[in-house]
Rosetta silent file (secondary structure, phi, psi, omega in degrees, C-alpha in Angstrom):
SEQUENCE: MIVVDVLLGVLGAGALWLATGVRVVQQVERGVVFRFGRVRRAVRQPGVTLLVPIADRLRKVNVQIITMPVPAQEGITRDNVTVRVDAVVYFKVEDPILATVNVQNYTFAMSQVAQTSLRSIIGKSELDDLLTNREPLNQGLELMIDSPAAGWGIHIDRVEIKDVALPESMKRSMSRQAEAERERRARIITADGEFQASRKLSDAAAIMSSTPAALQLRLLQTVVEVAAEKNSTLVLPFPVELLRFLDGATPDSSKSPPLVSEAAKAAAAAAAALIKQDLTDELNGSVPPVPEIPEAAVADLQLESGEPFGSGEPLTGGEPQKQQSEEN
SCORE:     score description
SCORE:     0.000 S_00000001
   1 L     0.000  -36.701 -179.182    0.000    0.000    0.000 S_00000001
   2 H   -67.609  -39.671  179.214    2.848    2.354    0.782 S_00000001
   3 H   -63.340  -40.395  179.698    4.436    1.654   -2.587 S_00000001
   4 H   -64.413  -41.028  179.164    1.157    2.379   -4.324 S_00000001
   5 H   -65.186  -37.760  178.323    0.790    5.638   -2.470 S_00000001
   6 H   -65.736  -42.888  178.748    4.308    6.614   -3.395 S_00000001
   7 H   -62.493  -41.396  178.654    3.671    5.835   -7.022 S_00000001
   8 H   -65.139  -36.935  178.276    0.472    7.791   -6.966 S_00000001
   9 H   -66.242  -40.879  178.343    2.284   10.708   -5.377 S_00000001
  10 H   -64.722  -42.320  178.928    5.016   10.604   -8.025 S_00000001
  11 H   -63.660  -39.875  178.283    2.445   10.461  -10.775 S_00000001
  12 H   -65.999  -40.207  178.328    0.557   13.364   -9.290 S_00000001
  13 H   -65.237  -39.281  177.579    3.739   15.408   -8.973 S_00000001
  14 H   -64.827  -39.922  178.518    4.603   14.582  -12.570 S_00000001
  15 H   -65.270  -39.516  177.789    1.169   15.579  -13.721 S_00000001
  16 H   -66.737  -36.980  179.606    1.423   18.832  -11.811 S_00000001
  17 H   -65.735  -43.040  177.422    4.863   19.429  -13.243 S_00000001
  18 H   -64.386  -39.328 -178.835    3.585   18.851  -16.734 S_00000001
  19 H   -65.159  -37.314  179.888    0.593   21.061  -16.098 S_00000001
  20 H   -82.037  -18.143 -177.789    2.768   23.941  -14.929 S_00000001
  21 H  -101.879   -6.121 -179.337    5.390   23.476  -17.661 S_00000001
  22 E   -90.062  130.484  176.225    3.189   23.104  -20.707 S_00000001
  23 E  -130.876  155.518  178.135    2.566   26.234  -22.795 S_00000001
  24 E  -118.233  123.711  177.979    0.782   26.832  -26.094 S_00000001
  25 E  -102.865  127.518 -178.715    2.248   29.255  -28.615 S_00000001
  26 L   -72.467  166.028 -178.344   -0.189   30.678  -31.201 S_00000001
  27 L   -65.155  -31.933 -176.991    0.514   30.697  -34.917 S_00000001
  28 L   -90.260   10.108 -176.625    1.014   34.472  -34.976 S_00000001
  29 E  -125.363  161.719  170.404    3.442   34.357  -32.056 S_00000001
  30 E  -131.242  144.967 -175.973    6.933   33.222  -31.259 S_00000001
  31 E  -102.904  130.704  175.262    8.119   32.200  -27.786 S_00000001
  32 E  -110.501  123.131 -174.615   11.259   33.520  -26.110 S_00000001
  33 E  -103.890  129.843  173.419   12.339   31.432  -23.111 S_00000001
  34 E  -109.680  121.072  178.205   14.293   32.852  -20.170 S_00000001
  35 E  -110.306  113.261 -175.620   15.876   30.185  -17.922 S_00000001
  36 L    52.271   39.269  175.559   16.935   31.613  -14.603 S_00000001
  37 L    88.390   -8.704  179.820   16.983   35.043  -16.258 S_00000001
  38 E  -103.699  135.819 -176.361   19.106   34.065  -19.233 S_00000001
  39 E   -75.123  139.250  175.587   17.556   33.998  -22.695 S_00000001
  40 L   -88.650  136.563 -176.934   17.585   30.724  -24.574 S_00000001
  41 L   -69.119  -23.943 -179.649   18.751   30.943  -28.176 S_00000001
  42 L   -81.325  122.966  178.721   16.080   28.550  -29.348 S_00000001
  43 L   -89.870  127.943 -179.362   12.875   30.343  -30.227 S_00000001
  44 E   -74.584  126.471 -178.251    9.764   28.332  -29.487 S_00000001
  45 L   -84.754  169.077 -179.619    7.660   27.819  -32.599 S_00000001
  46 L   -59.332  144.654 -179.611    3.845   27.748  -32.700 S_00000001
  47 E   124.101 -162.784 -179.014    2.242   24.759  -30.972 S_00000001
  48 E   -86.032  131.426  178.048    2.651   23.060  -27.602 S_00000001
  49 E  -129.914  149.673 -176.237    5.964   23.684  -25.849 S_00000001
  50 E  -111.479  129.321  179.242    7.290   22.315  -22.595 S_00000001
  51 L  -112.946  159.232  174.009    9.028   24.474  -20.019 S_00000001
  52 L   -84.905  119.380 -178.721   10.953   23.665  -16.919 S_00000001
  53 L   -59.989  145.421  177.930    8.762   24.675  -14.008 S_00000001
  54 L    71.416  -34.591 -175.381   10.105   27.407  -11.771 S_00000001
  55 L   -88.060  -36.260 -174.269   13.244   27.707  -13.928 S_00000001
  56 E  -103.036  145.815  171.619   11.776   28.879  -17.264 S_00000001
  57 E  -128.504  133.367 -176.678    9.777   31.968  -18.150 S_00000001
  58 E  -109.053  130.107  174.853    8.105   32.296  -21.539 S_00000001
  59 E  -119.696  125.078 -178.150    7.501   35.626  -23.291 S_00000001
  60 E   -93.436  135.237 -179.301    5.372   35.599  -26.407 S_00000001
  61 E  -120.824  127.728  178.516    6.152   38.042  -29.226 S_00000001
  62 E   -77.762  129.052 -178.885    3.659   38.864  -31.974 S_00000001
  63 L  -108.197   13.114  175.019    5.218   38.600  -35.427 S_00000001
  64 L   -72.342  161.432  175.724    2.284   40.027  -37.403 S_00000001
  65 L   -72.455  127.901 -177.801    2.659   43.240  -39.384 S_00000001
  66 E  -102.495  130.175  176.623    1.833   46.147  -37.112 S_00000001
  67 E   -98.700  113.660 -175.601    0.202   49.267  -38.513 S_00000001
  68 E  -119.262  113.168  176.187    1.357   52.245  -36.508 S_00000001
  69 E   -74.818  138.520  177.602    0.055   55.743  -37.307 S_00000001
  70 E   -96.167  124.151  179.287    2.566   58.535  -36.820 S_00000001
  71 E   -57.776  151.324 -179.012    1.039   61.644  -35.189 S_00000001
  72 E   -61.348  130.587 -179.611    1.003   64.791  -37.312 S_00000001
  73 E  -112.784  132.294  178.814    4.292   66.652  -37.066 S_00000001
  74 E   -96.659  132.320 -178.753    4.585   70.377  -37.711 S_00000001
  75 E  -154.791  174.621 -179.942    7.699   71.600  -39.444 S_00000001
  76 E  -113.756  124.774 -178.801    9.137   74.125  -41.872 S_00000001
  77 L   -73.017  175.676 -178.358   10.088   72.947  -45.319 S_00000001
  78 L   -66.984  -26.150  176.406   13.260   73.923  -47.128 S_00000001
  79 L   -97.036   25.854  169.712   11.390   76.691  -48.981 S_00000001
  80 L    62.545   49.780  174.734   10.144   78.156  -45.646 S_00000001
  81 L  -122.004  128.385 -179.697    6.549   76.899  -45.636 S_00000001
  82 E   -83.262  123.853 -178.417    4.960   75.717  -42.381 S_00000001
  83 E  -136.131  161.413  173.284    3.161   72.390  -42.833 S_00000001
  84 E  -121.178  123.299 -173.841    1.722   69.571  -40.725 S_00000001
  85 E  -126.571  133.961  172.723    2.453   66.073  -42.020 S_00000001
  86 E  -122.400  160.002 -174.321    1.317   62.715  -40.711 S_00000001
  87 E  -146.410  178.065  177.366    2.337   59.249  -41.870 S_00000001
  88 E  -139.458  141.096 -176.640    1.824   55.552  -41.267 S_00000001
  89 E  -122.122  131.911  175.882    4.453   52.844  -40.681 S_00000001
  90 E  -111.807  121.143 -178.958    4.046   49.131  -41.372 S_00000001
  91 E  -146.841  167.023  177.825    6.564   46.913  -39.588 S_00000001
  92 E  -149.156  160.513  179.383    6.929   43.473  -38.045 S_00000001
  93 E   -83.753  121.253 -179.722    9.230   41.657  -35.638 S_00000001
  94 L   -97.265  -34.294  178.374   11.804   39.672  -37.531 S_00000001
  95 L  -125.455  101.773 -176.870   13.976   38.532  -34.587 S_00000001
  96 H   -61.403  -31.817 -178.300   11.927   37.989  -31.391 S_00000001
  97 H   -67.147  -47.336  178.414   15.028   37.701  -29.207 S_00000001
  98 H   -64.846  -40.509 -179.773   16.445   41.101  -30.253 S_00000001
  99 H   -65.341  -24.774 -179.383   13.020   42.739  -30.023 S_00000001
 100 H   -91.215  -36.146 -173.132   12.697   41.400  -26.460 S_00000001
 101 H   -91.807  -43.934 -171.021   16.234   41.900  -25.170 S_00000001
 102 L   -79.576  -20.938 -178.703   17.602   44.991  -26.969 S_00000001
 103 L  -137.401  142.983 -176.281   14.623   47.307  -26.501 S_00000001
 104 L   -71.460  -49.076 -179.946   12.181   47.641  -23.637 S_00000001
 105 L  -137.811   98.098 -172.467    9.096   48.457  -25.695 S_00000001
 106 H   -68.150  -26.866  178.832    9.725   48.217  -29.398 S_00000001
 107 H   -67.411  -46.398  178.171    6.318   49.647  -30.340 S_00000001
 108 H   -65.644  -39.195  179.143    6.918   52.859  -28.381 S_00000001
 109 H   -63.869  -41.101  178.450   10.485   53.053  -29.667 S_00000001
 110 H   -65.499  -36.011  177.996    9.319   52.724  -33.256 S_00000001
 111 H   -63.862  -43.008 -179.662    6.760   55.479  -32.722 S_00000001
 112 H   -68.936  -40.766  178.104    9.381   57.908  -31.454 S_00000001
 113 H   -63.681  -39.852  179.620   11.833   57.089  -34.223 S_00000001
 114 H   -64.688  -39.424 -179.828    9.112   57.568  -36.835 S_00000001
 115 H   -66.185  -46.240  179.900    8.148   60.993  -35.445 S_00000001
 116 H   -66.526  -38.227  178.061   11.708   62.306  -35.366 S_00000001
 117 H   -66.450  -36.235  179.238   12.444   60.925  -38.841 S_00000001
 118 H   -66.590  -42.230  177.010    9.281   62.554  -40.195 S_00000001
 119 H   -63.344  -37.963  179.190   10.271   65.963  -38.820 S_00000001
 120 H   -66.131  -41.177 -179.133   13.722   65.532  -40.317 S_00000001
 121 H   -69.902  -28.575  176.519   12.367   64.625  -43.745 S_00000001
 122 H   -66.170  -44.506 -179.130   10.062   67.669  -43.671 S_00000001
 123 H   -66.681  -24.401 -178.955   12.987   70.023  -43.108 S_00000001
 124 H   -92.046   -5.771 -174.384   14.947   68.487  -45.991 S_00000001
 125 L  -111.988  163.905  174.175   12.123   68.600  -48.532 S_00000001
 126 L  -101.047  164.702 -175.881   10.306   71.295  -50.466 S_00000001
 127 H   -63.954  -40.750 -179.477    6.581   71.850  -50.531 S_00000001
 128 H   -62.484  -35.603  178.186    6.167   70.664  -54.122 S_00000001
 129 H   -68.084  -38.206  178.591    7.891   67.393  -53.265 S_00000001
 130 H   -66.166  -28.811 -175.790    5.574   66.801  -50.314 S_00000001
 131 H   -90.718  -37.509 -171.145    2.540   67.384  -52.508 S_00000001
 132 H  -120.846  -20.495 -174.372    3.423   65.716  -55.806 S_00000001
 133 L  -124.605   66.592 -172.567    6.611   63.679  -55.425 S_00000001
 134 H   -85.586  -22.155 -174.628    6.027   61.557  -52.339 S_00000001
 135 H   -61.453  -47.185  175.680    7.523   58.255  -53.473 S_00000001
 136 H   -63.002  -33.685  177.775   11.181   59.314  -52.997 S_00000001
 137 H   -66.904  -38.977  177.215   10.237   60.863  -49.659 S_00000001
 138 H   -63.308  -40.174  178.548    8.609   57.610  -48.537 S_00000001
 139 H   -66.949  -41.256  177.018   11.729   55.696  -49.468 S_00000001
 140 H   -64.424  -40.003  177.614   13.964   58.160  -47.649 S_00000001
 141 H   -65.873  -36.174  178.211   11.760   58.021  -44.557 S_00000001
 142 H   -65.190  -40.054  178.230   11.827   54.221  -44.648 S_00000001
 143 H   -66.362  -38.130  179.955   15.621   54.209  -44.712 S_00000001
 144 H   -66.507  -36.885 -179.969   15.809   56.639  -41.792 S_00000001
 145 H   -78.322  -33.501 -175.810   13.492   54.492  -39.665 S_00000001
 146 H   -72.302  -21.559 -177.866   15.044   51.196  -40.710 S_00000001
 147 H   -61.816  -52.133  176.757   18.531   52.218  -39.570 S_00000001
 148 H   -78.506  -25.448 -176.630   17.882   51.923  -35.778 S_00000001
 149 H   -70.380  -23.781 -179.703   15.140   49.306  -36.182 S_00000001
 150 H   -64.238  -33.143  178.188   17.563   46.782  -37.691 S_00000001
 151 H   -76.931   -9.518  178.831   19.332   46.497  -34.325 S_00000001
 152 H  -101.778    5.008  179.797   16.042   45.785  -32.601 S_00000001
 153 L    74.902   28.069 -176.354   15.131   42.838  -34.800 S_00000001
 154 E  -117.567  136.331  178.666   12.368   44.789  -36.546 S_00000001
 155 E  -108.972  126.627  178.530   11.801   44.895  -40.288 S_00000001
 156 E   -84.317  118.205 -178.506   10.161   47.975  -41.841 S_00000001
 157 E   -86.003  -42.720 -177.606    7.707   46.796  -44.440 S_00000001
 158 E  -165.036  147.038  175.666    6.406   50.127  -45.719 S_00000001
 159 E  -134.628  132.109 -178.797    6.228   53.834  -44.828 S_00000001
 160 E  -138.124  140.518  172.321    3.799   56.300  -46.392 S_00000001
 161 E   -84.709  124.269 -174.687    3.017   59.976  -45.891 S_00000001
 162 E   -87.083  -55.707 -171.562   -0.734   60.277  -45.485 S_00000001
 163 E  -142.333  148.195  175.927   -1.671   63.946  -45.422 S_00000001
 164 E  -123.631  113.328 -179.118   -0.061   67.363  -45.704 S_00000001
 165 E   -94.675  126.030 -178.243   -1.953   70.181  -43.973 S_00000001
 166 L  -110.594  155.476  173.299   -1.257   73.675  -45.346 S_00000001
 167 L   -65.442  157.488 -177.549   -2.159   77.113  -43.955 S_00000001
 168 H   -64.669  -37.074  178.597   -5.235   78.778  -45.415 S_00000001
 169 H   -63.353  -39.076  178.260   -3.205   81.600  -46.963 S_00000001
 170 H   -68.364  -35.803  176.878   -1.023   79.083  -48.758 S_00000001
 171 H   -62.951  -42.271  178.542   -4.091   77.232  -50.019 S_00000001
 172 H   -65.095  -40.947  179.312   -5.494   80.453  -51.491 S_00000001
 173 H   -63.252  -42.769  179.338   -2.153   81.273  -53.135 S_00000001
 174 H   -67.313  -33.639  177.337   -1.925   77.810  -54.659 S_00000001
 175 H   -65.546  -43.118  177.466   -5.508   78.090  -55.878 S_00000001
 176 H   -64.794  -38.320  178.859   -4.736   81.377  -57.646 S_00000001
 177 H   -63.600  -43.923  179.131   -1.580   79.854  -59.112 S_00000001
 178 H   -64.699  -38.722  178.271   -3.494   76.860  -60.443 S_00000001
 179 H   -64.649  -42.156  177.788   -6.157   79.136  -61.912 S_00000001
 180 H   -64.615  -38.376  179.233   -3.525   81.266  -63.651 S_00000001
 181 H   -65.012  -41.658  178.107   -1.822   78.156  -65.003 S_00000001
 182 H   -67.160  -36.593  176.990   -5.086   76.841  -66.438 S_00000001
 183 H   -64.320  -39.940  178.289   -5.820   80.247  -67.972 S_00000001
 184 H   -62.886  -43.913  179.529   -2.375   80.229  -69.588 S_00000001
 185 H   -63.773  -39.036  179.426   -2.967   76.776  -71.040 S_00000001
 186 H   -63.293  -41.552  179.666   -6.383   77.835  -72.357 S_00000001
 187 H   -66.492  -39.755  179.240   -4.882   80.859  -74.110 S_00000001
 188 H   -64.238  -42.035  179.125   -2.107   78.779  -75.630 S_00000001
 189 H   -64.798  -41.283  178.453   -4.610   76.232  -76.920 S_00000001
 190 H   -63.456  -44.433  179.234   -6.804   79.000  -78.345 S_00000001
 191 H   -63.984  -38.956  178.651   -3.851   80.670  -80.041 S_00000001
 192 H   -65.483  -38.734  176.166   -2.713   77.354  -81.491 S_00000001
 193 H   -64.100  -41.396  177.149   -6.199   76.740  -82.833 S_00000001
 194 H   -63.341  -38.696  179.581   -6.258   80.189  -84.433 S_00000001
 195 H   -64.577  -45.074  179.083   -2.855   79.525  -85.988 S_00000001
 196 H   -66.034  -38.912  178.117   -3.958   76.228  -87.493 S_00000001
 197 H   -64.662  -39.303  179.353   -7.207   77.766  -88.715 S_00000001
 198 H   -64.863  -36.936  177.377   -5.315   80.641  -90.354 S_00000001
 199 H   -65.665  -41.736  178.153   -3.063   78.183  -92.177 S_00000001
 200 H   -65.263  -40.980  178.024   -6.065   76.262  -93.461 S_00000001
 201 H   -65.061  -35.887  177.212   -7.767   79.496  -94.547 S_00000001
 202 H   -64.338  -41.779  177.096   -4.577   80.553  -96.310 S_00000001
 203 H   -64.007  -40.674  178.635   -4.504   77.267  -98.208 S_00000001
 204 H   -64.881  -39.187  178.538   -8.183   77.675  -99.106 S_00000001
 205 H   -65.007  -37.408  178.297   -7.556   81.246 -100.289 S_00000001
 206 H   -64.852  -38.671  178.692   -4.684   80.051 -102.473 S_00000001
 207 H   -68.176  -42.773  179.989   -6.941   77.441 -104.075 S_00000001
 208 H   -67.239  -32.735  179.734   -9.773   79.961 -104.617 S_00000001
 209 H   -66.711  -30.608  176.729   -7.384   82.517 -106.120 S_00000001
 210 H   -75.553  -21.987  178.152   -6.414   80.029 -108.816 S_00000001
 211 L  -127.155   97.157 -177.072  -10.122   79.436 -109.597 S_00000001
 212 H   -60.371  -29.731 -179.184  -12.170   82.688 -109.487 S_00000001
 213 H   -66.593  -25.785  179.642  -15.440   80.789 -109.832 S_00000001
 214 H   -65.382  -36.924  178.371  -14.789   79.065 -106.500 S_00000001
 215 H   -65.477  -39.549  177.928  -14.967   82.378 -104.666 S_00000001
 216 H   -66.129  -39.852  177.838  -18.324   83.159 -106.255 S_00000001
 217 H   -65.206  -38.308  177.927  -19.665   79.720 -105.328 S_00000001
 218 H   -64.738  -37.180  177.560  -18.483   80.227 -101.752 S_00000001
 219 H   -64.686  -43.383  178.096  -20.285   83.557 -101.650 S_00000001
 220 H   -65.537  -37.101  178.040  -23.503   81.980 -102.853 S_00000001
 221 H   -64.928  -39.396  177.268  -23.151   79.177 -100.299 S_00000001
 222 H   -62.894  -41.458  178.214  -22.729   81.743  -97.511 S_00000001
 223 H   -62.587  -40.113  178.965  -25.895   83.538  -98.686 S_00000001
 224 H   -64.967  -41.813 -179.803  -27.801   80.237  -98.649 S_00000001
 225 H   -65.420  -38.260  178.297  -26.614   79.429  -95.128 S_00000001
 226 H   -69.859  -39.915 -179.284  -27.633   82.852  -93.838 S_00000001
 227 H   -70.020  -23.308 -178.561  -31.032   82.683  -95.561 S_00000001
 228 L   -71.010  -15.918 -179.461  -31.726   79.232  -94.087 S_00000001
 229 L   -83.560    4.861  179.686  -31.983   80.702  -90.578 S_00000001
 230 L    59.730   47.225  178.219  -35.232   82.539  -91.484 S_00000001
 231 L   -88.108  148.071  177.987  -33.734   85.957  -90.881 S_00000001
 232 L   -82.428  -17.876 -179.509  -35.585   89.112  -91.854 S_00000001
 233 L  -120.541  130.901  179.432  -32.350   90.854  -92.830 S_00000001
 234 L  -113.541  121.977 -179.128  -29.901   89.473  -95.351 S_00000001
 235 L  -101.082  122.124  178.297  -26.374   90.840  -95.295 S_00000001
 236 L  -105.166  132.640  178.821  -24.424   90.559  -98.541 S_00000001
 237 L   -72.163  141.990  179.829  -20.655   90.972  -98.491 S_00000001
 238 L   -81.519  128.122 -176.770  -19.263   93.774 -100.628 S_00000001
 239 L   -62.577  132.641  179.120  -16.885   92.412 -103.304 S_00000001
 240 H   -70.665  -30.696  179.800  -13.300   93.278 -102.604 S_00000001
 241 H   -62.295  -36.594  178.564  -12.529   93.298 -106.351 S_00000001
 242 H   -65.671  -39.658  176.394  -14.910   96.244 -106.841 S_00000001
 243 H   -62.058  -41.156  178.373  -13.128   98.217 -104.151 S_00000001
 244 H   -65.388  -36.967  178.385   -9.808   97.519 -105.845 S_00000001
 245 H   -65.520  -44.233  179.046  -11.240   98.642 -109.215 S_00000001
 246 H   -65.148  -36.925  178.098  -12.535  101.901 -107.750 S_00000001
 247 H   -65.352  -37.923  178.764   -9.238  102.477 -106.006 S_00000001
 248 H   -73.633  -29.331 -179.770   -7.350  102.003 -109.261 S_00000001
 249 H   -78.665  -20.040 -179.173   -9.711  104.281 -111.207 S_00000001
 250 L   -76.940  127.024  179.375   -9.360  107.186 -108.757 S_00000001
 251 L   -67.818  145.846  179.812   -6.522  109.590 -109.804 S_00000001
 252 L   -86.476  120.473 -178.289   -3.742  110.027 -107.321 S_00000001
 253 H   -68.254  -25.068 -179.793   -3.520  113.612 -106.106 S_00000001
 254 H   -71.051  -21.691 -179.041    0.115  113.135 -105.186 S_00000001
 255 H  -100.471    6.343  179.551    0.970  112.499 -108.864 S_00000001
 256 L   -71.065  150.272 -179.243   -0.980  115.508 -110.350 S_00000001
 257 L   -66.459  152.677 -179.629    1.046  118.165 -112.242 S_00000001
 258 L   -67.101  149.287 -178.418    1.961  121.263 -110.265 S_00000001
 259 L   -64.964  -34.478 -178.225   -0.359  124.279 -110.480 S_00000001
 260 L  -114.828  118.620 -179.479    2.429  126.619 -111.512 S_00000001
 261 L   -80.252  170.719  179.319    4.752  125.437 -114.280 S_00000001
 262 H   -65.254  -36.345  178.841    8.378  126.344 -114.674 S_00000001
 263 H   -65.469  -38.343  178.918    7.533  128.686 -117.623 S_00000001
 264 H   -66.429  -38.157  177.660    4.973  130.540 -115.536 S_00000001
 265 H   -63.626  -39.631  178.519    7.504  130.972 -112.776 S_00000001
 266 H   -65.413  -39.201  179.094   10.015  132.385 -115.299 S_00000001
 267 H   -65.269  -40.208  178.610    7.395  134.816 -116.661 S_00000001
 268 H   -65.077  -38.437  177.643    6.525  136.036 -113.184 S_00000001
 269 H   -65.457  -39.006  178.690   10.209  136.609 -112.419 S_00000001
 270 H   -66.190  -39.787  178.368   10.644  138.558 -115.695 S_00000001
 271 H   -65.070  -39.958  178.565    7.618  140.739 -114.925 S_00000001
 272 H   -64.798  -39.325  178.018    8.934  141.502 -111.445 S_00000001
 273 H   -66.643  -35.750  178.903   12.316  142.477 -112.885 S_00000001
 274 H   -65.492  -42.430 -179.887   10.599  144.704 -115.461 S_00000001
 275 H   -65.502  -39.381  178.910    8.608  146.560 -112.835 S_00000001
 276 H   -64.580  -38.485  178.855   11.708  147.082 -110.752 S_00000001
 277 H   -67.928  -38.424  178.346   13.581  148.458 -113.792 S_00000001
 278 H   -61.529  -43.215  179.905   10.713  150.845 -114.611 S_00000001
 279 H   -64.529  -37.940  179.618   10.761  152.297 -111.146 S_00000001
 280 H   -66.396  -41.520 -179.863   14.504  152.754 -111.349 S_00000001
 281 H   -66.197  -37.804  178.295   14.267  154.519 -114.740 S_00000001
 282 H   -62.628  -38.789  178.140   11.516  156.845 -113.496 S_00000001
 283 H   -69.279  -32.884 -178.935   13.728  157.914 -110.670 S_00000001
 284 H   -88.307  -13.041  179.066   16.662  158.448 -113.027 S_00000001
 285 L    88.840    8.660  179.178   14.562  160.147 -115.751 S_00000001
 286 L  -127.613  140.880 -177.853   15.211  157.628 -118.507 S_00000001
 287 L  -117.855  109.370  178.159   12.901  154.869 -119.810 S_00000001
 288 L   -77.667  163.700  177.883   14.626  151.862 -121.505 S_00000001
 289 L   -65.012  146.057 -177.471   12.844  149.638 -123.998 S_00000001
 290 L   -78.550  127.329  177.627   10.598  146.915 -122.485 S_00000001
 291 L   -70.113  150.984 -179.591   11.973  143.384 -122.896 S_00000001
 292 L   -80.401  141.429  177.287    9.818  140.868 -124.633 S_00000001
 293 L   -91.795  136.825  179.833    8.203  138.046 -122.598 S_00000001
 294 L   -59.656  142.090 -178.240    8.468  134.541 -124.058 S_00000001
 295 H   -63.871  -34.270  179.867    5.315  133.357 -125.806 S_00000001
 296 H   -64.532  -38.006  178.405    5.372  130.018 -123.915 S_00000001
 297 H   -67.046  -38.463  178.821    5.317  131.864 -120.580 S_00000001
 298 H   -64.484  -41.104  179.567    2.418  134.033 -121.779 S_00000001
 299 H   -64.414  -40.243  178.955    0.466  130.958 -122.822 S_00000001
 300 H   -64.825  -40.662  178.305    1.058  129.280 -119.454 S_00000001
 301 H   -65.338  -38.155  178.434   -0.117  132.353 -117.569 S_00000001
 302 H   -65.780  -39.454  179.027   -3.235  132.561 -119.718 S_00000001
 303 H   -66.781  -39.087 -177.222   -4.044  128.883 -119.057 S_00000001
 304 H   -74.059  -40.061 -176.952   -3.517  129.195 -115.323 S_00000001
 305 H   -86.323  -22.254 -178.099   -5.407  132.480 -114.824 S_00000001
 306 L    81.896    0.425  179.712   -8.156  131.852 -117.369 S_00000001
 307 L  -126.485  151.541  177.377   -7.779  135.388 -118.791 S_00000001
 308 L   -66.700  131.232 -177.886   -5.630  136.663 -121.616 S_00000001
 309 L   -74.146  133.093  178.001   -2.391  138.005 -120.287 S_00000001
 310 L    72.105   32.575 -179.096   -1.799  141.729 -120.917 S_00000001
 311 L   -68.215  -23.807 -178.823   -5.388  142.418 -122.149 S_00000001
 312 L   -73.252  -58.161 -178.459   -5.175  145.974 -120.857 S_00000001
 313 L  -144.712  146.592 -179.022   -2.078  147.175 -122.645 S_00000001
 314 L   -70.127  147.935 -179.531    0.639  145.374 -124.577 S_00000001
 315 L  -103.308   -1.356 -174.964    3.903  144.660 -122.876 S_00000001
 316 L   -87.961  -19.756 -179.269    5.971  144.248 -126.030 S_00000001
 317 L  -103.444  150.567  179.448    6.275  147.912 -127.019 S_00000001
 318 L   -96.629  -13.262 -175.867    8.121  150.664 -125.194 S_00000001
 319 H   -71.995  -47.306  178.544    6.199  153.632 -126.601 S_00000001
 320 H   -60.805  -36.794 -179.788    2.861  153.263 -124.714 S_00000001
 321 H   -67.985  -34.610  179.193    4.745  152.781 -121.503 S_00000001
 322 H   -66.846  -43.262  177.380    6.784  155.924 -122.204 S_00000001
 323 H   -60.767  -42.023 -179.660    3.635  157.978 -122.862 S_00000001
 324 H   -64.490  -34.051  178.269    2.064  156.660 -119.668 S_00000001
 325 H   -69.842  -36.737  176.977    5.218  157.682 -117.766 S_00000001
 326 H   -65.586  -40.260  179.188    5.074  161.212 -119.258 S_00000001
 327 H   -63.594  -39.310  179.170    1.448  161.549 -118.311 S_00000001
 328 L   -67.474    0.000    0.000    2.229  160.509 -114.800 S_00000001
């Protein structure tokens, strides 16, 4: 009976030992065993594992990918713009022993490293890069976070910048800039369309100029299109050829002959010299014979004045002038 009791006691102690030393590790976990405070190099895999009671302590480490949001960080970009940027970090534990031994709380440590790295990347980047060129920034941020995390047995799977908050004044400025840019593009497109249309019209004009009947047919087609709208007023274009004909038929005033010909000018000069000589002779008491005026000059003066030159008294003889001087 004593032997049976001893056996039963040993069996009970063994069962209790097994009950206290058996642990179950989940599929998403890995077990790190500490024996009398020293870590065991063998990592316990998922399933049932046996520990030494009292001597072993088991710490389970989750090896799933952890999604950790990074709080929004306010910083000044390289082009002196104040922004608030937040991000998200995806990481997982690659070495459970390092994640347990080298860092006290790897989740908190990763959060702090991500925040400081995000502020650093903001200061090194420009606003346009944060808004439109985020892929290189995500890669740079991943490298900055992965540098200390490698010593903690943590693998960075992905880092992304989620949102960039801008001041209201900057939003208004960017809105005006975008509006001006779209207006510029619209004007360029309109000008390009006008240029292409002008080239096509030039080609059409060249074809119509070689065939005059084509221009007349185009005019009639335009009249038909205008009349089809049931308008009460019909506008007909004035032919440009008629304007050119009238312009060519009108004499050019710039090419008209001068009002006073060279012969008339010579006759006027001769008459002025004659009058001056007469006055001189009257003062001296002698009257010389009157010089004859050229017939061409007399004819020009008659044509210009419309009256016969010298109708009062002849200028070719010296006797009437002498008598008139005596009478005076």
